[in-house]
ROLOMAR-396035 format. One record per residue: x, y, z of N, C-alpha, C in turn; residue number from 0. Coordinates in steps of 0.1 Angstrom, whole numbers, m for minus. Example, Ala and Ser with C-alpha at 12.3 -4.5 7.8 and 13.67 -1.06 7.14 Angstrom:
     n.u     n.v     n.w    ca.u    ca.v    ca.w     c.u     c.v     c.w   seq
     132     m57      78     123     m45      78     132     m33      78     0
     128     m22      71     137     m11      71     129       0      79     1
! end
This chain:
     n.u     n.v     n.w    ca.u    ca.v    ca.w     c.u     c.v     c.w   seq
       9     m12       0       0       0       0       9      12       0     0
       6      22      m9      14      34     m10      10      43       2     1
      19      51       6      17      60      18      10      73      13     2
       2      79      21      m4      92      18       6     102      16     3
       3     111       7      12     122       4       7     134      13     4
      15     137      24      11     148      33      16     161      29     5
      27     162      21      32     175      17      24     181       6     6
      21     194       6      13     200      m4      21     202     m17     7
      16     197     m28      23     198     m41      18     210     m49     8
      27     216     m57      23     228     m65      12     224     m75     9
       3     234     m77      m8     232     m86      m7     243     m97    10
      m9     238    m110      m8     247    m121     m18     258    m121    11
     m15     270    m125     m25     281    m125     m36     277    m135    12
     m34     269    m145     m44     265    m154     m56     258    m147    13
     m52     250    m136     m63     243    m129     m72     253    m122    14
     m66     264    m116     m74     274    m109     m84     281    m119    15
     m80     282    m132     m89     288    m142    m101     278    m144    16
     m98     265    m144    m109     255    m146    m118     256    m134    17
    m112     256    m122    m120     257    m109    m129     270    m109    18
    m123     281    m113    m130     294    m112    m143     293    m121    19
    m142     286    m133    m153     285    m142    m164     277    m136    20
    m162     269    m126    m172     260    m120    m178     266    m107    21
    m176     278    m104    m181     284     m92    m196     283     m92    22
    m202     279     m81    m216     277     m78    m223     266     m87    23
    m215     258     m94    m220     247    m102    m219     234     m93    24
    m227     224     m96    m226     211     m90    m214     204     m96    25
    m205     199     m88    m193     193     m93    m192     178     m87    26
    m185     170     m95    m182     157     m90    m166     156     m90    27
    m161     154     m79    m146     155     m77    m142     141     m73    28
    m132     135     m80    m126     123     m77    m112     126     m72    29
    m108     121     m61     m95     125     m55     m89     114     m46    30
     m76     116     m43     m69     107     m34     m72     111     m20    31
     m78     102     m12     m81     105       2     m70     100      11    32
     m73      97      23     m63      92      33     m58      78      27    33
     m45      76      30     m38      64      25     m40      61      11    34
     m41      72       2     m42      70     m12     m54      63     m17    35
     m65      62      m9     m77      56     m13     m84      66     m23    36
     m91      60     m33     m99      69     m42    m112      73     m35    37
    m115      86     m35    m127      91     m28    m134     100     m39    38
    m147     102     m36    m155     111     m45    m163     121     m36    39
    m164     133     m41    m172     143     m34    m181     149     m45    40
    m194     151     m41    m204     157     m50    m211     168     m43    41
    m213     179     m50    m221     190     m44    m218     203     m51    42
    m224     214     m47    m221     227     m53    m208     232     m49    43
    m200     237     m58    m187     242     m56    m189     256     m50    44
    m183     259     m38    m185     272     m31    m173     281     m31    45
    m161     275     m35    m149     284     m36    m137     276     m31    46
    m126     284     m29    m114     278     m25    m111     283     m10    47
    m107     273      m2    m103     277      12     m88     275      13    48
     m82     285      20     m67     284      22     m65     283      37    49
     m56     274      41     m51     274      55     m37     270      55    50
     m31     267      67     m17     263      68     m14     249      62    51
     m25     241      59     m23     228      53     m24     228      38    52
     m28     239      32     m28     240      18     m41     247      13    53
     m45     244       1     m57     249      m5     m67     238      m7    54
     m80     241      m5     m90     231      m6    m102     236     m14    55
    m109     227     m21    m121     230     m28    m132     229     m17    56
    m140     239     m16    m151     239      m6    m163     234     m14    57
    m168     222     m10    m180     216     m16    m191     216      m6    58
    m202     224     m10    m213     225      m1    m219     211       1    59
    m224     208      13    m230     195      17    m220     183      15    60
    m207     185      15    m198     174      15    m185     180      21    61
    m175     171      21    m162     176      27    m154     184      18    62
    m144     192      23    m135     199      15    m124     190      10    63
    m120     193      m2    m110     184      m9     m97     192     m12    64
     m86     186      m7     m73     193      m9     m70     193     m24    65
     m68     205     m29     m67     208     m44     m56     199     m50    66
     m45     198     m44     m34     190     m51     m36     175     m51    67
     m47     170     m45     m50     156     m45     m62     153     m55    68
     m67     163     m62     m78     161     m71     m73     153     m84    69
     m80     142     m87     m77     135     m99     m85     140    m110    70
     m98     142    m109    m107     148    m119    m117     156    m112    71
    m122     167    m119    m133     175    m115    m142     176    m127    72
    m154     171    m125    m164     170    m137    m157     164    m149    73
    m149     154    m147    m143     147    m158    m130     153    m164    74
    m127     165    m159    m114     172    m164    m103     168    m155    75
     m91     165    m160     m80     161    m152     m76     172    m142    76
     m72     167    m130     m68     176    m119     m53     175    m117    77
     m48     182    m107     m33     181    m104     m28     167    m101    78
     m36     158     m96     m31     144     m92     m34     134    m103    79
     m39     139    m115     m43     130    m125     m31     122    m130    80
     m19     128    m132      m7     121    m137      m3     110    m128    81
      m4     113    m115       0     103    m104     m10      91    m105    82
     m23      94    m107     m33      83    m108     m30      75    m121    83
     m28      82    m132     m26      75    m144     m13      67    m144    84
      m2      71    m138      10      63    m137       8      51    m128    85
       0      53    m117      m3      41    m109     m12      31    m116    86
     m22      36    m123     m31      27    m130     m24      19    m141    87
     m14      25    m148      m7      19    m159       6      12    m155    88
       9      11    m142      22       6    m137      24      m9    m142    89
      13     m17    m141      16     m31    m145      17     m32    m160    90
      13     m22    m168      14     m23    m183      29     m22    m187    91
      37     m17    m178      51     m16    m181      60     m27    m176    92
      54     m36    m168      61     m47    m162      62     m58    m173    93
      72     m67    m170      74     m78    m179      69     m91    m174    94
      61     m91    m163      55    m103    m157      65    m114    m156    95
      77    m111    m151      87    m121    m149      95    m125    m161    96
      92    m120    m172     100    m123    m185     111    m113    m187    97
     122    m119    m192     134    m110    m195     132    m106    m209    98
     140     m95    m213     140     m90    m227     146    m100    m236    99
! end
């Protein structure tokens, strides 16, 4: 089992533009939760909260989601999408015990 990533990772400014366009819309966010488990949050997007632990998507009627752990938001790739994609494709690069 992979360990949770507790350090806050940089987020592309392009992602903030995507998020800004979703203000007050109902969103579906898939993200890495505790211990790298896949989690989902649904609700109206209320804005971005900042504190000493990082930046979070405020989802009304659901929990806040740490921005750098977002895999997708309404189907659009988030900051953690590449990490998820690499993990999902990891066995595609293995040789299943066979040598070259």
